[in-house]
N, C-alpha and C positions, 0 to 999 in steps of 0.2 A: 643701478636704479630699479627699484621694485617694480615689477608690471602692475599697471592700473587694472582695478578690477572692472568687469563690464556693468554697464548701468543696468537699471530694473527692466528696460524695455527689452534691451538685447539680451538679457537672460532669459525673460518670458519666451523671445524669438527662439533662441537655442533649444529651450525645452520643448518648444512646439516643433521644431525640426527633429529633434531626437524622439519624440513621440510618433511622428509620421513615419520615420525610417523603422522604427520599431514595428509599427502596424503592417509597413509595406514590404517589409525584408521577406518575410515567408511567400511573397508572391512574385519575387525577382528584383524588387526594389522600387525607387522613385525617381523621376526625372527632374533637372533642375528647373524645367518650364512648370512643373507641378508645385514645387518648392516656392518659386517665385510667385505663383499665382495665391497660395494660400497664406503667404506670409507677408505678401504686400510690400516686397521690397526689389531691388534690381537684381539682376542675375550676378552681377560682380558682387554684391553683398552677400548672396547665398553661398557663392563659393568662398567668401571669407569665413562666414559662419562656419561652413564645413570644415574649413583649415583648423578654426579654434576648437571646434568638437574634437577632431582629431589630435591636434598638437598639445592644446592646453588641457582638454577635459580627459585626454588619453582613452578616447572611445574609438576602437579601431572601425575604420570604414573600408569597404571595396569598391573601388572608383572604376567607371568605365574605362577601357582603354582610348588612348586619343584617336588611334585610327579604326575606332569601332565602325561597325555597319552604318547604314543610312540611318536607322532608326537611333533615336536620341538613346544614348546609354543611362543605364541604372544605377543610383548608389545605393547601397544596403549596408547594414551592420554588419561587421566582421565576426561579432562574438555570437551570433545567432539571434533567436527571437525570443523576448520576454513578454508574455501577455501583459495586458494593462492591469494593475494589482494597486488597489488602494492599500494605505499603511495597515488598516485594520484587518483586511485579507492577508496581506502579507504576515502579519502578527499570528493569525491563524495556521497558516502554512507552517509557520516557524515552530510553533508549540505542536503540531502533528508530527514534526521531525523529532522533537525532543521525546515524544511518545514512544518512539521505536528504540529509544536507548537499551542496549542488551538483548536486540534482537538481530536475527540473520542479515539484518540491513544495516547493523551497525558500522561495518566497515566504510561505507559510502556516505553516512548520514553527515558527519562532521565537514567533510568536503562540499557537499551539496547545501547545507545550511551556510557555510560561509560563502559561498558563490551566489547564493540568493542574497544575502543581506548586502553584500559587497556590490552586486548589481543592483539592487534597489537604491542603495546610497547613490550610485555613479549615474544612474539614470534619472531619478527624479526625485528623492527623498534626502532628508538631512538627517542626522542623528537625533535632533531634537523631536522630529516626528515620528520616528520609530526607534525605540529603544529595548531591543530583544535581550541585551546582557542583563538589564536591570530587571526587566521582566522574568527572565529566566531564574534569578534569584529568588524570585515570589511565587515560584511554581514548582510544587513538590508532587511528583508522580510515582504512584505505588503500582510496580508491574514485577512480574518475575523477568529474571535475567537470565541469559545463558551463561554458564561458566566459563565458555570460550567463544565468545561473538565474533571474533576474527576468523578462525579456523571455519566455523559454521558459515560465515559469509562467504568464503572462499569455495567451500562446495556449493553453496545456493549459486553462487555467480556462474559454475559451470553447469549447473542444473538448467539456468536459465538459457546458455548459449545452445545446450541440446535440444531445449524446446524450440528455440527459434529456427535451429537449423535442421531440426528433424532428424539428428543421427542418434544412434544407440550409444548407451553408457554402460560401464560396469561398475557396481557400486559393492562398497563392503558394508555391510548393514547389521547393526545389533538388534538382535529380535529379544524383547524384554519378558516374554514369558518364559523362554529357554535359557536366556542369559548367555546366548551364542552369537558369534558373528559370522554372518554368511556372506557369499559372494553370489551377486544376482546381476544378470546382463537385463537391461530395461528398455523398453521404448517409452520415453517420458511424453505423456499428452498432456499434463499441466500441472499447475501448482493450486494449492488451496491453502486459505490462511484461516485459522481459527484461534482466537485469542492471542495473537501475535504470535503463534507456533506456526510454522509452515510445513505442508506435506506435499510431497511428490505423488501424483497418480500418473501411473503408466502400465503398460503391458509387461508383466515378467515372461520372459520366455521360457525359463524353468518351469513355471506354473502353467504357462499358455493362458494366463487371466489377468484381468485387470487387478493390481494391487496398491495400497496406500503405503507410503514410506514417511516416517517423520523425519524431516531434514536434520535436525540435530542429533540423530541416531546413524546418520550415514558418516562412517568414518572415513571414507576415501571415494573419490570419484574419477574414473578413468573414461575418457571421451574416445568413441570410436568414430571420428570424424568421417572416415570413408565409409562407414556403414549407415546409409540412409534408410529411413523407413517413411513410410506413406500414412499420414495421418487419417484415420478412418472418416470417410465423409460421412457416414451415417452416425457417427459419435458425438455428442455434445455434452461436454463438461457441466455445464449448468442444468441439463436435463439428468444426467446421471446422478448427479448430487442433490436433486429436487426434494426428495422423502428423505434423505438422511439427515438425521439428530445432529451430527458432528462431521466426521470425515470418512465414516465406514457406510458403504451400502451393501447389505448383507442379505438382500433379498426384498420380498415384497413389503409393502408399507402397512402397518398394522394401526387400528384405532387404539389411542391411549388416554385415558382420563385420571387427573390428578386434582385432589381437594387439597386447597391451600387454607390454612387458618388464617381468621379475619386480621391478626397481627402482621402478615405479610401480603395480605390481600392487595394493598394499595400499590405495593412493588411490583407484584406479577402482573396486575393490570397494565402497568405503564410500560411494560417491555413486551415486544415482539420477539419471542424465543424461536419461533418456526413459522414459515409462510402459511402453514395449514390450521394455525391456532385459532381456538374458538373459546370465548369467555363466558361463563354461566354465573352470575351473582346470586348468590343464595341470601334468604332472609336472616340468617345469624351473623352475615357479615363476611363469611369466607367466600371462595370463589373455586370454581371448578374449570381447569384449562383442558381443553381437548385438542388432541393432536392426530395426524395420521402420519406415521414415521417408520422408518426402519433403522437399524443400528440401535437396538435396545440395551446393548450392553454399555454404549457410550451413555444412554440415558439412565440408566440405573446410577452411575456416578454422579450424574447431575442432581438427580431427587435426593441422594442419601444427605448431599450437602445442606439441605434444607432440614434436616434431624425429624423432630416430631411436628414440625408445622406443614408437613407434606404427607398425604396418604394417597398412596397408588389405588384407584377405583378399578380400573381394569387395564389390560386383560389379567386375568386370574394368574396365569403364569408369571407375569411380572409381580403382582403382589406376594406370589411364593417367592421369588428371587430376592424382592426387598426384604420380606421375614428372614430368610436363610441369611443375607447380609447382616441382618440387625443383630441375629443370634451370634454370628461368626465375631463380630466386634464385641458383644457381650461377654463371650468367652475369652476374648482377648485380654479384657480389663479384668476378668474374674468376678465371682460373684460377690457382692458386699454384704 
C-alpha cells in the first residue's frame, strides 16, 4: 500500500525543522527542547518528524548518543551546512559556475553544480521554483577556453595544496618568449586571477626573487611536502599587486594618461579598470583616463586593442612604444 503524503501543516513543520538544523549545524546543532519550543508540538512529535526527515526525505542527521553527558544532546545535519539561499540567488550561483566552463576550475564545476542543485531541491525547493537546466539552455557564455582544462585543473589543485600547506614545489614551466621549458623550485605565496586565467605568484629559488607563472603554462607540478617554508610576515599579496595593471609588478608605479574617442567614451566611463583610475570628460565628448600603474608591457597590449579610438598622452616613452607597435603591425600587413 503506497505511503500517504504528509499534510501541508506537517510539510511546513518539516521544512521549518530542516531550516533550523541548517542554521544551527555550524554551531554544533539543536536540542529537542529547542525544536519543540519553536515548532509548538510535543517532544514525541519532534522525534517522529526527525525520523521522517532522515528515513523518508533521505536527509542524513547526526544524533546524540543515548548515554551522552548530562547536557542535552544536539542534533545536526550530517551533510554539512547550506546557507539560506533564495531561488533567485541560487540561480545566480548556478550561472557563475557556468561562466567557469573551460577554466582551470572545470574539473570540479560539474560536481559542485550538481551538488548545489540537488541540495537545494532536497532541502527547500522544487523543480518548479528552480529550473537551472532550462535556464542553461537559454544562456550563451562567450569566453576563452583552455585546450585541456582537466590537466590544468589537476596542476591547479596541487598548487592550492602547496599554498595551503606552505610547502615548496618543483614546476616544469613553458616560457613563451624563449619557447623553452624550464624547471623551477618555487615557494608559492598565492594565486592571481585575470579574466579567468590563473597565475601563481611565489619566490623562485633559482632567481631568489618573486616571480609570476601562468598556470596553464605549467606542464607538471611535483610537491616537496617535507620542505616547508615560512610565508613572509611582511608580505601582502594585495599590497604587492596594488599598482599592477595586470599580473606583473615590474617596479615603481608611473602616471599614465590615455585619451579615448567619443565613440567609446561611454564604455570606458562605466568601467573601473584600475583602482587609481581618474576620468576627465572633454568638451568634444572624448574622455581622458588617468592611472598610476606599473606593468606597462601589459598595459600596451590593452591599449592596442582599442585601435585608433585610444591615444596615449603620457608618458612619452609609452607613446613611443605604441608608435613602434603600430609601425610593426603596419609592416606585417604590408603597404597598401
